[in-house]
N, CA, C and O atoms as a GROMACS GRO file, in nm:
protein
  396
    1MET      N    1  -0.173  -1.498   1.827
    1MET     CA    2  -0.185  -1.477   1.685
    1MET      C    3  -0.318  -1.409   1.652
    1MET      O    4  -0.327  -1.339   1.550
    2SER      N    5  -0.420  -1.428   1.734
    2SER     CA    6  -0.551  -1.371   1.705
    2SER      C    7  -0.551  -1.220   1.720
    2SER      O    8  -0.631  -1.153   1.654
    3ASP      N    9  -0.464  -1.163   1.806
    3ASP     CA   10  -0.462  -1.019   1.821
    3ASP      C   11  -0.400  -0.949   1.701
    3ASP      O   12  -0.419  -0.828   1.684
    4LEU      N   13  -0.327  -1.020   1.618
    4LEU     CA   14  -0.266  -0.962   1.498
    4LEU      C   15  -0.361  -0.960   1.378
    4LEU      O   16  -0.334  -0.893   1.279
    5ALA      N   17  -0.472  -1.034   1.388
    5ALA     CA   18  -0.561  -1.047   1.272
    5ALA      C   19  -0.624  -0.915   1.233
    5ALA      O   20  -0.638  -0.888   1.113
    6GLY      N   21  -0.662  -0.830   1.328
    6GLY     CA   22  -0.730  -0.706   1.297
    6GLY      C   23  -0.637  -0.589   1.272
    6GLY      O   24  -0.681  -0.484   1.225
    7ARG      N   25  -0.508  -0.606   1.302
    7ARG     CA   26  -0.414  -0.496   1.288
    7ARG      C   27  -0.368  -0.482   1.144
    7ARG      O   28  -0.348  -0.581   1.074
    8PRO      N   29  -0.351  -0.357   1.099
    8PRO     CA   30  -0.296  -0.338   0.964
    8PRO      C   31  -0.149  -0.376   0.962
    8PRO      O   32  -0.084  -0.377   1.067
    9PRO      N   33  -0.094  -0.407   0.845
    9PRO     CA   34   0.047  -0.442   0.837
    9PRO      C   35   0.134  -0.324   0.876
    9PRO      O   36   0.093  -0.208   0.861
   10GLY      N   37   0.252  -0.353   0.926
   10GLY     CA   38   0.344  -0.248   0.967
   10GLY      C   39   0.391  -0.165   0.849
   10GLY      O   40   0.374  -0.204   0.734
   11PRO      N   41   0.450  -0.050   0.879
   11PRO     CA   42   0.494   0.038   0.769
   11PRO      C   43   0.601  -0.026   0.682
   11PRO      O   44   0.610   0.006   0.563
   12GLY      N   45   0.683  -0.114   0.738
   12GLY     CA   46   0.787  -0.180   0.658
   12GLY      C   47   0.727  -0.272   0.552
   12GLY      O   48   0.769  -0.270   0.437
   13LYS      N   49   0.629  -0.352   0.592
   13LYS     CA   50   0.564  -0.441   0.495
   13LYS      C   51   0.487  -0.361   0.392
   13LYS      O   52   0.486  -0.397   0.273
   14THR      N   53   0.422  -0.255   0.435
   14THR     CA   54   0.345  -0.174   0.341
   14THR      C   55   0.438  -0.107   0.241
   14THR      O   56   0.406  -0.100   0.122
   15ARG      N   57   0.552  -0.058   0.287
   15ARG     CA   58   0.650   0.001   0.194
   15ARG      C   59   0.701  -0.103   0.096
   15ARG      O   60   0.720  -0.074  -0.022
   16ASP      N   61   0.724  -0.224   0.144
   16ASP     CA   62   0.769  -0.331   0.054
   16ASP      C   63   0.664  -0.359  -0.053
   16ASP      O   64   0.696  -0.376  -0.170
   17ARG      N   65   0.538  -0.365  -0.011
   17ARG     CA   66   0.430  -0.389  -0.107
   17ARG      C   67   0.420  -0.273  -0.207
   17ARG      O   68   0.395  -0.295  -0.325
   18ALA      N   69   0.440  -0.151  -0.159
   18ALA     CA   70   0.434  -0.035  -0.248
   18ALA      C   71   0.548  -0.038  -0.350
   18ALA      O   72   0.533   0.012  -0.462
   19MET      N   73   0.660  -0.095  -0.313
   19MET     CA   74   0.772  -0.104  -0.407
   19MET      C   75   0.749  -0.215  -0.510
   19MET      O   76   0.797  -0.206  -0.623
   20VAL      N   77   0.676  -0.320  -0.472
   20VAL     CA   78   0.652  -0.432  -0.562
   20VAL      C   79   0.539  -0.401  -0.659
   20VAL      O   80   0.536  -0.457  -0.769
   21LEU      N   81   0.447  -0.315  -0.621
   21LEU     CA   82   0.330  -0.287  -0.706
   21LEU      C   83   0.366  -0.240  -0.847
   21LEU      O   84   0.311  -0.295  -0.942
   22PRO      N   85   0.455  -0.144  -0.866
   22PRO     CA   86   0.489  -0.105  -1.004
   22PRO      C   87   0.556  -0.219  -1.082
   22PRO      O   88   0.536  -0.233  -1.203
   23LEU      N   89   0.636  -0.298  -1.012
   23LEU     CA   90   0.701  -0.411  -1.080
   23LEU      C   91   0.598  -0.514  -1.125
   23LEU      O   92   0.608  -0.569  -1.234
   24ALA      N   93   0.499  -0.539  -1.040
   24ALA     CA   94   0.392  -0.632  -1.077
   24ALA      C   95   0.313  -0.577  -1.196
   24ALA      O   96   0.279  -0.652  -1.288
   25GLY      N   97   0.283  -0.447  -1.194
   25GLY     CA   98   0.212  -0.387  -1.307
   25GLY      C   99   0.292  -0.395  -1.435
   25GLY      O  100   0.238  -0.424  -1.542
   26PHE      N  101   0.422  -0.370  -1.425
   26PHE     CA  102   0.508  -0.380  -1.541
   26PHE      C  103   0.508  -0.521  -1.597
   26PHE      O  104   0.499  -0.540  -1.718
   27ALA      N  105   0.517  -0.620  -1.509
   27ALA     CA  106   0.519  -0.760  -1.553
   27ALA      C  107   0.387  -0.801  -1.616
   27ALA      O  108   0.385  -0.875  -1.714
   28LEU      N  109   0.276  -0.752  -1.561
   28LEU     CA  110   0.144  -0.788  -1.615
   28LEU      C  111   0.115  -0.724  -1.751
   28LEU      O  112   0.037  -0.778  -1.830
   29LEU      N  113   0.178  -0.611  -1.779
   29LEU     CA  114   0.147  -0.540  -1.903
   29LEU      C  115   0.250  -0.563  -2.014
   29LEU      O  116   0.220  -0.538  -2.131
   30MET      N  117   0.367  -0.611  -1.980
   30MET     CA  118   0.470  -0.630  -2.081
   30MET      C  119   0.469  -0.773  -2.132
   30MET      O  120   0.427  -0.865  -2.061
   31PRO      N  121   0.515  -0.793  -2.256
   31PRO     CA  122   0.526  -0.930  -2.308
   31PRO      C  123   0.628  -1.006  -2.225
   31PRO      O  124   0.722  -0.943  -2.176
   32PRO      N  125   0.617  -1.132  -2.206
   32PRO     CA  126   0.526  -1.225  -2.270
   32PRO      C  127   0.392  -1.239  -2.198
   32PRO      O  128   0.297  -1.288  -2.259
   33LEU      N  129   0.381  -1.197  -2.072
   33LEU     CA  130   0.256  -1.217  -2.001
   33LEU      C  131   0.144  -1.132  -2.059
   33LEU      O  132   0.032  -1.181  -2.077
   34GLY      N  133   0.172  -1.008  -2.090
   34GLY     CA  134   0.069  -0.922  -2.151
   34GLY      C  135   0.030  -0.972  -2.289
   34GLY      O  136  -0.086  -0.960  -2.328
   35GLY      N  137   0.125  -1.026  -2.362
   35GLY     CA  138   0.096  -1.079  -2.495
   35GLY      C  139   0.012  -1.205  -2.493
   35GLY      O  140  -0.055  -1.238  -2.591
   36ALA      N  141   0.016  -1.276  -2.382
   36ALA     CA  142  -0.062  -1.399  -2.372
   36ALA      C  143  -0.212  -1.370  -2.369
   36ALA      O  144  -0.293  -1.459  -2.397
   37PHE      N  145  -0.248  -1.248  -2.336
   37PHE     CA  146  -0.389  -1.212  -2.328
   37PHE      C  147  -0.440  -1.140  -2.452
   37PHE      O  148  -0.547  -1.080  -2.449
   38GLN      N  149  -0.366  -1.144  -2.560
   38GLN     CA  150  -0.411  -1.086  -2.687
   38GLN      C  151  -0.492  -1.191  -2.762
   38GLN      O  152  -0.444  -1.253  -2.858
   39LEU      N  153  -0.613  -1.208  -2.717
   39LEU     CA  154  -0.701  -1.308  -2.775
   39LEU      C  155  -0.797  -1.242  -2.872
   39LEU      O  156  -0.821  -1.121  -2.865
   40GLU      N  157  -0.852  -1.320  -2.963
   40GLU     CA  158  -0.935  -1.267  -3.071
   40GLU      C  159  -1.084  -1.269  -3.041
   40GLU      O  160  -1.164  -1.264  -3.134
   41PHE      N  161  -1.125  -1.275  -2.916
   41PHE     CA  162  -1.268  -1.271  -2.891
   41PHE      C  163  -1.304  -1.143  -2.816
   41PHE      O  164  -1.218  -1.074  -2.762
   42LYS      N  165  -1.434  -1.115  -2.814
   42LYS     CA  166  -1.482  -0.989  -2.757
   42LYS      C  167  -1.574  -1.016  -2.639
   42LYS      O  168  -1.645  -1.117  -2.634
   43ILE      N  169  -1.572  -0.924  -2.545
   43ILE     CA  170  -1.662  -0.927  -2.429
   43ILE      C  171  -1.751  -0.804  -2.441
   43ILE      O  172  -1.704  -0.691  -2.430
   44ALA      N  173  -1.879  -0.827  -2.464
   44ALA     CA  174  -1.976  -0.719  -2.482
   44ALA      C  175  -1.932  -0.624  -2.594
   44ALA      O  176  -1.952  -0.503  -2.585
   45GLY      N  177  -1.873  -0.679  -2.698
   45GLY     CA  178  -1.832  -0.600  -2.813
   45GLY      C  179  -1.696  -0.533  -2.798
   45GLY      O  180  -1.651  -0.465  -2.890
   46VAL      N  181  -1.631  -0.552  -2.684
   46VAL     CA  182  -1.500  -0.491  -2.660
   46VAL      C  183  -1.393  -0.600  -2.671
   46VAL      O  184  -1.408  -0.706  -2.610
   47PRO      N  185  -1.287  -0.574  -2.746
   47PRO     CA  186  -1.181  -0.675  -2.758
   47PRO      C  187  -1.124  -0.712  -2.621
   47PRO      O  188  -1.108  -0.627  -2.534
   48PHE      N  189  -1.095  -0.840  -2.604
   48PHE     CA  190  -1.047  -0.890  -2.476
   48PHE      C  191  -0.919  -0.822  -2.432
   48PHE      O  192  -0.897  -0.802  -2.312
   49THR      N  193  -0.833  -0.784  -2.527
   49THR     CA  194  -0.707  -0.717  -2.493
   49THR      C  195  -0.734  -0.587  -2.418
   49THR      O  196  -0.666  -0.557  -2.320
   50LEU      N  197  -0.832  -0.510  -2.464
   50LEU     CA  198  -0.866  -0.385  -2.395
   50LEU      C  199  -0.925  -0.411  -2.258
   50LEU      O  200  -0.896  -0.339  -2.163
   51VAL      N  201  -1.007  -0.513  -2.247
   51VAL     CA  202  -1.063  -0.550  -2.117
   51VAL      C  203  -0.951  -0.585  -2.020
   51VAL      O  204  -0.952  -0.542  -1.904
   52TYR      N  205  -0.855  -0.664  -2.067
   52TYR     CA  206  -0.741  -0.703  -1.983
   52TYR      C  207  -0.660  -0.580  -1.942
   52TYR      O  208  -0.629  -0.564  -1.823
   53LEU      N  209  -0.624  -0.495  -2.037
   53LEU     CA  210  -0.543  -0.377  -2.006
   53LEU      C  211  -0.611  -0.286  -1.904
   53LEU      O  212  -0.549  -0.244  -1.807
   54PHE      N  213  -0.739  -0.256  -1.926
   54PHE     CA  214  -0.808  -0.166  -1.835
   54PHE      C  215  -0.836  -0.233  -1.701
   54PHE      O  216  -0.843  -0.164  -1.599
   55SER      N  217  -0.851  -0.364  -1.698
   55SER     CA  218  -0.869  -0.434  -1.571
   55SER      C  219  -0.740  -0.429  -1.488
   55SER      O  220  -0.745  -0.401  -1.368
   56VAL      N  221  -0.628  -0.454  -1.550
   56VAL     CA  222  -0.499  -0.446  -1.480
   56VAL      C  223  -0.477  -0.304  -1.432
   56VAL      O  224  -0.434  -0.283  -1.318
   57TRP      N  225  -0.504  -0.206  -1.515
   57TRP     CA  226  -0.489  -0.066  -1.480
   57TRP      C  227  -0.575  -0.031  -1.359
   57TRP      O  228  -0.527   0.034  -1.266
   58ALA      N  229  -0.701  -0.073  -1.358
   58ALA     CA  230  -0.792  -0.044  -1.248
   58ALA      C  231  -0.745  -0.112  -1.119
   58ALA      O  232  -0.752  -0.052  -1.011
   59VAL      N  233  -0.698  -0.235  -1.129
   59VAL     CA  234  -0.651  -0.306  -1.010
   59VAL      C  235  -0.526  -0.239  -0.955
   59VAL      O  236  -0.510  -0.228  -0.833
   60LEU      N  237  -0.436  -0.194  -1.041
   60LEU     CA  238  -0.316  -0.124  -0.995
   60LEU      C  239  -0.351   0.007  -0.925
   60LEU      O  240  -0.291   0.040  -0.822
   61ILE      N  241  -0.447   0.080  -0.978
   61ILE     CA  242  -0.489   0.204  -0.914
   61ILE      C  243  -0.552   0.176  -0.778
   61ILE      O  244  -0.523   0.245  -0.680
   62PHE      N  245  -0.638   0.074  -0.771
   62PHE     CA  246  -0.701   0.040  -0.644
   62PHE      C  247  -0.597  -0.003  -0.540
   62PHE      O  248  -0.604   0.040  -0.425
   63CYS      N  249  -0.503  -0.086  -0.580
   63CYS     CA  250  -0.399  -0.131  -0.487
   63CYS      C  251  -0.311  -0.014  -0.442
   63CYS      O  252  -0.273  -0.007  -0.325
   64GLY      N  253  -0.279   0.076  -0.532
   64GLY     CA  254  -0.202   0.194  -0.496
   64GLY      C  255  -0.277   0.282  -0.397
   64GLY      O  256  -0.217   0.337  -0.305
   65TRP      N  257  -0.406   0.296  -0.417
   65TRP     CA  258  -0.489   0.374  -0.325
   65TRP      C  259  -0.489   0.312  -0.186
   65TRP      O  260  -0.472   0.381  -0.086
   66ARG      N  261  -0.509   0.179  -0.181
   66ARG     CA  262  -0.511   0.110  -0.051
   66ARG      C  263  -0.375   0.122   0.019
   66ARG      O  264  -0.369   0.147   0.139
   67LEU      N  265  -0.267   0.104  -0.055
   67LEU     CA  266  -0.135   0.114   0.004
   67LEU      C  267  -0.105   0.255   0.053
   67LEU      O  268  -0.042   0.271   0.158
   68SER      N  269  -0.149   0.356  -0.020
   68SER     CA  270  -0.126   0.494   0.024
   68SER      C  271  -0.201   0.523   0.152
   68SER      O  272  -0.151   0.595   0.239
   69ARG      N  273  -0.322   0.470   0.166
   69ARG     CA  274  -0.397   0.488   0.292
   69ARG      C  275  -0.326   0.419   0.407
   69ARG      O  276  -0.317   0.475   0.516
   70GLN      N  277  -0.276   0.298   0.385
   70GLN     CA  278  -0.206   0.225   0.491
   70GLN      C  279  -0.077   0.297   0.529
   70GLN      O  280  -0.044   0.305   0.648
   71LEU      N  281  -0.004   0.349   0.430
   71LEU     CA  282   0.119   0.423   0.461
   71LEU      C  283   0.088   0.550   0.538
   71LEU      O  284   0.161   0.586   0.631
   72GLY      N  285  -0.019   0.619   0.502
   72GLY     CA  286  -0.058   0.741   0.574
   72GLY      C  287  -0.096   0.712   0.718
   72GLY      O  288  -0.059   0.787   0.808
   73GLN      N  289  -0.169   0.604   0.740
   73GLN     CA  290  -0.208   0.568   0.876
   73GLN      C  291  -0.085   0.528   0.958
   73GLN      O  292  -0.076   0.564   1.076
   74ALA      N  293   0.007   0.457   0.899
   74ALA     CA  294   0.128   0.416   0.970
   74ALA      C  295   0.214   0.537   1.005
   74ALA      O  296   0.270   0.544   1.114
   75GLN      N  297   0.224   0.633   0.913
   75GLN     CA  298   0.302   0.753   0.941
   75GLN      C  299   0.235   0.839   1.047
   75GLN      O  300   0.304   0.898   1.130
   76ALA      N  301   0.103   0.847   1.046
   76ALA     CA  302   0.032   0.923   1.149
   76ALA      C  303   0.051   0.858   1.286
   76ALA      O  304   0.070   0.928   1.385
   77ALA      N  305   0.046   0.726   1.291
   77ALA     CA  306   0.067   0.655   1.418
   77ALA      C  307   0.210   0.676   1.468
   77ALA      O  308   0.232   0.695   1.587
   78ASP      N  309   0.308   0.673   1.377
   78ASP     CA  310   0.447   0.696   1.416
   78ASP      C  311   0.466   0.838   1.469
   78ASP      O  312   0.536   0.859   1.568
   79ALA      N  313   0.402   0.936   1.404
   79ALA     CA  314   0.413   1.075   1.449
   79ALA      C  315   0.348   1.093   1.586
   79ALA      O  316   0.403   1.162   1.672
   80ALA      N  317   0.232   1.032   1.606
   80ALA     CA  318   0.164   1.042   1.735
   80ALA      C  319   0.248   0.977   1.845
   80ALA      O  320   0.258   1.030   1.956
   81ARG      N  321   0.309   0.863   1.814
   81ARG     CA  322   0.394   0.796   1.912
   81ARG      C  323   0.516   0.882   1.945
   81ARG      O  324   0.556   0.889   2.061
   82ALA      N  325   0.576   0.946   1.846
   82ALA     CA  326   0.692   1.030   1.869
   82ALA      C  327   0.656   1.151   1.955
   82ALA      O  328   0.732   1.189   2.044
   83VAL      N  329   0.540   1.211   1.929
   83VAL     CA  330   0.496   1.326   2.008
   83VAL      C  331   0.470   1.282   2.152
   83VAL      O  332   0.506   1.353   2.245
   84ALA      N  333   0.408   1.166   2.170
   84ALA     CA  334   0.380   1.116   2.305
   84ALA      C  335   0.511   1.090   2.380
   84ALA      O  336   0.520   1.120   2.499
   85GLU      N  337   0.610   1.034   2.313
   85GLU     CA  338   0.739   1.009   2.377
   85GLU      C  339   0.809   1.140   2.412
   85GLU      O  340   0.870   1.151   2.518
   86LEU      N  341   0.799   1.238   2.324
   86LEU     CA  342   0.860   1.368   2.350
   86LEU      C  343   0.793   1.436   2.470
   86LEU      O  344   0.861   1.490   2.556
   87LEU      N  345   0.660   1.432   2.475
   87LEU     CA  346   0.588   1.491   2.588
   87LEU      C  347   0.621   1.419   2.718
   87LEU      O  348   0.637   1.482   2.822
   88ALA      N  349   0.632   1.287   2.712
   88ALA     CA  350   0.666   1.212   2.832
   88ALA      C  351   0.807   1.247   2.878
   88ALA      O  352   0.832   1.259   2.999
   89ALA      N  353   0.899   1.264   2.786
   89ALA     CA  354   1.035   1.302   2.822
   89ALA      C  355   1.039   1.443   2.880
   89ALA      O  356   1.114   1.470   2.974
   90MET      N  357   0.959   1.534   2.825
   90MET     CA  358   0.954   1.671   2.876
   90MET      C  359   0.893   1.674   3.016
   90MET      O  360   0.941   1.746   3.102
   91ASP      N  361   0.789   1.596   3.040
   91ASP     CA  362   0.727   1.592   3.171
   91ASP      C  363   0.822   1.534   3.274
   91ASP      O  364   0.827   1.581   3.387
   92GLY      N  365   0.898   1.434   3.237
   92GLY     CA  366   0.996   1.374   3.327
   92GLY      C  367   1.107   1.473   3.361
   92GLY      O  368   1.153   1.476   3.475
   93GLY      N  369   1.150   1.552   3.267
   93GLY     CA  370   1.254   1.651   3.289
   93GLY      C  371   1.207   1.765   3.376
   93GLY      O  372   1.283   1.815   3.460
   94GLU      N  373   1.081   1.808   3.359
   94GLU     CA  374   1.026   1.915   3.442
   94GLU      C  375   1.007   1.868   3.585
   94GLU      O  376   1.028   1.945   3.679
   95ALA      N  377   0.968   1.743   3.603
   95ALA     CA  378   0.947   1.690   3.738
   95ALA      C  379   1.079   1.683   3.813
   95ALA      O  380   1.083   1.710   3.933
   96ARG      N  381   1.187   1.648   3.745
   96ARG     CA  382   1.319   1.640   3.808
   96ARG      C  383   1.372   1.778   3.842
   96ARG      O  384   1.432   1.797   3.948
   97SER      N  385   1.351   1.877   3.754
   97SER     CA  386   1.403   2.010   3.779
   97SER      C  387   1.325   2.083   3.888
   97SER      O  388   1.380   2.171   3.955
   98ALA      N  389   1.197   2.048   3.907
   98ALA     CA  390   1.114   2.111   4.010
   98ALA      C  391   1.151   2.062   4.149
   98ALA      O  392   1.131   2.135   4.246
   99SER      N  393   1.204   1.941   4.162
   99SER     CA  394   1.237   1.888   4.295
   99SER      C  395   1.376   1.918   4.337
   99SER      O  396   1.418   1.880   4.447
   0.00000   0.00000   0.00000
């Protein structure tokens, strides 16, 4: 289990997370959950509702950025693995035809 701690999640899990992210954003911004944060006090002179909206927006952008990086790394690793398998298959075929 310790060897899995440093590895990034597989492309399947990352894709699942990427599909859930817009749904989570929708749920956080739409009533009744979004309406629960329409409070009448201010933070540094800014209404709490605006702080909540922009905080959710910023977290969604950050999570989308992280997920896109993970998806890109997973796709690059898959492409490198496919090229390595293709080269190995080509080398095996050339070795058989030469003998």
